[in-house]
C-alpha positions in Angstrom: 22.7 31.9 -160.8 22.5 31.7 -157.0 20.5 28.8 -155.6 19.4 28.0 -152.1 18.4 24.4 -151.6 16.5 23.8 -148.4 18.9 26.0 -146.4 18.7 26.2 -142.7 21.0 28.2 -140.4 21.0 28.3 -136.6 23.0 30.6 -134.5 23.7 29.1 -131.1 20.8 26.7 -131.7 18.4 29.5 -132.5 17.1 29.2 -136.0 17.7 32.2 -138.3 16.9 30.6 -141.6 14.3 27.8 -141.9 14.3 25.6 -145.0 14.9 28.3 -147.6 14.7 27.3 -151.3 15.3 30.1 -153.7 16.7 30.7 -157.1 18.2 34.1 -158.1 18.9 34.2 -161.9 21.8 36.2 -163.4 20.7 39.8 -164.3 17.7 39.9 -162.0 17.1 42.9 -159.8 15.7 41.3 -156.6 14.5 43.3 -153.6 14.7 41.3 -150.3 12.4 42.8 -147.7 11.4 42.2 -144.1 11.6 43.7 -140.6 14.8 43.7 -138.6 15.5 40.2 -137.4 13.5 38.5 -140.3 16.6 36.8 -141.7 17.6 39.1 -144.6 21.2 39.7 -143.6 21.7 36.1 -142.7 20.4 35.0 -146.1 22.7 37.5 -147.9 25.8 36.3 -146.0 25.2 32.8 -147.3 25.4 34.0 -151.0 29.2 34.1 -151.0 30.2 32.0 -148.0 30.4 34.5 -145.3 28.1 32.1 -143.5 27.7 28.3 -144.1 24.4 26.6 -143.8 23.7 24.3 -140.8 21.7 22.2 -143.3 21.1 22.4 -147.0 23.3 23.9 -149.8 24.0 27.2 -151.5 25.3 27.1 -155.0 26.8 29.8 -157.3 26.8 28.9 -161.0 26.1 25.3 -160.0 29.0 24.9 -157.6 28.5 24.6 -153.8 29.8 27.8 -152.3 32.0 26.1 -149.6 33.9 24.1 -152.3 35.2 27.2 -154.0 35.0 30.4 -151.9 37.2 32.4 -154.2 34.9 31.8 -157.2 31.8 32.5 -155.1 33.2 35.8 -153.8 34.3 36.8 -157.2 30.9 36.1 -158.7 28.9 37.5 -155.7 30.2 40.8 -154.3 28.8 42.1 -151.0 28.3 45.7 -149.8 27.5 45.9 -146.1 25.0 48.1 -144.3 27.7 50.4 -143.0 30.3 50.9 -145.8 33.0 52.0 -143.5 33.0 48.6 -141.8 34.5 47.1 -145.0 37.1 49.6 -145.9 40.6 48.3 -145.6 42.7 51.2 -147.0 42.9 54.9 -146.4 42.4 56.1 -150.0 39.7 55.4 -152.6 42.0 53.7 -155.1 43.8 51.5 -152.7 40.6 50.3 -151.2 39.0 49.5 -154.5 42.1 47.7 -155.6 42.2 45.4 -152.5 39.8 42.8 -153.8 41.4 42.4 -157.2 44.9 42.2 -155.7 43.8 39.2 -153.6 42.7 37.5 -156.8 46.3 37.4 -158.0 45.7 39.6 -161.1 48.3 41.5 -162.9 49.0 45.1 -162.0 47.7 46.2 -165.4 44.4 44.3 -164.9 44.0 45.6 -161.3 44.5 49.2 -162.5 42.0 48.7 -165.3 39.4 47.3 -162.9 39.9 50.2 -160.4 39.5 52.7 -163.2 36.4 51.1 -164.6 34.8 50.7 -161.2 35.4 54.3 -160.2 34.0 55.5 -163.5 30.9 53.4 -163.0 30.1 55.2 -159.8 31.1 58.7 -161.0 34.3 58.8 -158.9 36.7 58.8 -161.8 39.9 60.7 -161.0 39.4 60.5 -157.2 41.5 57.5 -156.5 44.0 59.4 -154.3 41.4 61.0 -152.0 41.1 59.9 -148.4 37.9 57.8 -147.7 37.4 59.5 -144.3 37.1 62.9 -146.0 34.2 61.7 -148.2 30.5 62.2 -147.6 28.3 59.2 -146.6 26.9 58.9 -150.1 30.4 59.0 -151.6 31.6 56.3 -149.2 28.7 54.1 -150.3 29.8 54.6 -153.9 33.4 53.6 -153.0 32.1 50.4 -151.4 30.1 49.6 -154.5 33.1 50.3 -156.7 35.2 47.9 -154.5 32.6 45.3 -155.1 32.4 46.0 -158.9 36.2 45.7 -159.2 35.8 42.0 -158.4 34.0 41.5 -161.7 30.9 40.0 -160.1 27.8 38.7 -161.8 25.7 39.7 -158.7 26.0 42.7 -156.5 24.5 42.2 -153.0 23.7 45.2 -150.8 22.5 45.1 -147.2 20.4 48.2 -146.3 22.5 50.4 -148.6 20.6 53.6 -147.8 21.1 53.6 -144.0 22.2 57.1 -142.9 22.1 58.6 -146.4 20.4 62.0 -147.1 18.1 62.3 -150.0 20.7 63.4 -152.6 23.0 60.6 -151.7 20.1 58.1 -151.7 19.1 59.2 -155.2 22.7 58.9 -156.3 23.1 55.3 -155.1 19.7 54.4 -156.6 20.7 55.8 -159.9 23.9 53.8 -159.9 22.1 50.6 -159.0 19.7 51.1 -161.9 22.6 51.7 -164.3 24.4 48.6 -163.2 21.2 46.5 -163.5 20.6 47.9 -167.0 24.1 46.9 -167.9 23.4 43.3 -166.9 24.7 43.0 -163.4 22.4 41.1 -161.0 21.4 43.3 -158.1 20.1 42.0 -154.7 19.1 44.7 -152.2 17.9 43.9 -148.7 15.8 46.6 -147.1 12.8 47.2 -144.8 11.8 50.2 -147.0 10.8 49.2 -150.6 9.4 52.6 -151.6 12.3 53.7 -153.8 13.1 50.3 -155.1 9.7 49.0 -156.2 10.0 50.6 -159.6 13.4 49.0 -160.3 12.7 45.5 -159.0 12.1 42.5 -161.2 11.0 40.6 -158.1 10.3 41.0 -154.5 11.0 38.4 -151.8 9.8 39.0 -148.3 11.0 37.2 -145.2 9.5 36.7 -141.7 11.0 34.7 -138.9 13.6 33.1 -141.1 11.2 32.0 -143.8 10.3 33.2 -147.3 6.7 34.3 -147.1 6.2 36.2 -150.3 8.0 35.7 -153.7 6.4 37.5 -156.6 6.6 40.3 -159.2 6.4 43.7 -157.5 2.9 44.6 -158.4 1.5 41.5 -156.7 4.1 41.2 -153.9 3.6 44.7 -152.6 0.0 44.0 -151.8 1.0 41.1 -149.5 3.5 42.9 -147.2 1.1 44.2 -144.6 2.2 43.1 -141.1 5.8 42.3 -142.1 7.3 45.6 -141.0 8.0 46.9 -144.5 7.4 50.4 -145.8 5.7 50.3 -149.2 5.0 53.1 -151.7 1.9 55.2 -151.1 -1.2 54.0 -152.8 -0.3 50.3 -152.7 -3.3 48.1 -152.0 -2.4 45.9 -149.0 -3.5 42.3 -148.4 -5.8 43.4 -145.6 -7.5 46.0 -148.0 -8.1 43.2 -150.4 -9.3 40.7 -147.8 -13.0 40.9 -148.7 -12.1 39.8 -152.2 -10.6 36.5 -151.1 
């Protein structure tokens, strides 16, 4: 479980997160929504210690993140908005192996993890290919494989569909659904919930560094008007329901 306990974060004295308290259970598919600048990315970067709270505490499996960064980053793996920003090697296999190598695992265990991770994203047998020769969708899948090779309980993705065409988008969505069905917790930050609403167990919306909606999708989607989030067609918005309140 990932727990935020009254977490505040300020960047150069400008608040980016304001008293966030949130629990994210293992195995949950959570969609984190909000407009650009709402605090989504800042929140995600606290999940495994890429940022440290100004006040409050983030815990992974009951342990404060800052007291054991290796454990936190093994349990909570991050895929950034632009996958090429996190690649550290020229070839698919070398990049996916980088994280496990830094955990001090045996060569046999590293190779097993790389093989399993590439198979999970339908890139089996392509370990020797150059990353810069892959399509955008394939690069996104390599980034996911690199995260999976860490053996995480949670996979965290920040705007994973940026720049992807429809086939690549559908491919990544399919893999996220498969991972979720297999028991991996998935957290996706996005401003466009249309493709993810059917997969989500829960939707959390942010605005100005605060959590303003936290509910099951059917109820949460009706509360997103005015938050800069694209919702599926036919969703009844809060304003549409206003005369019922």
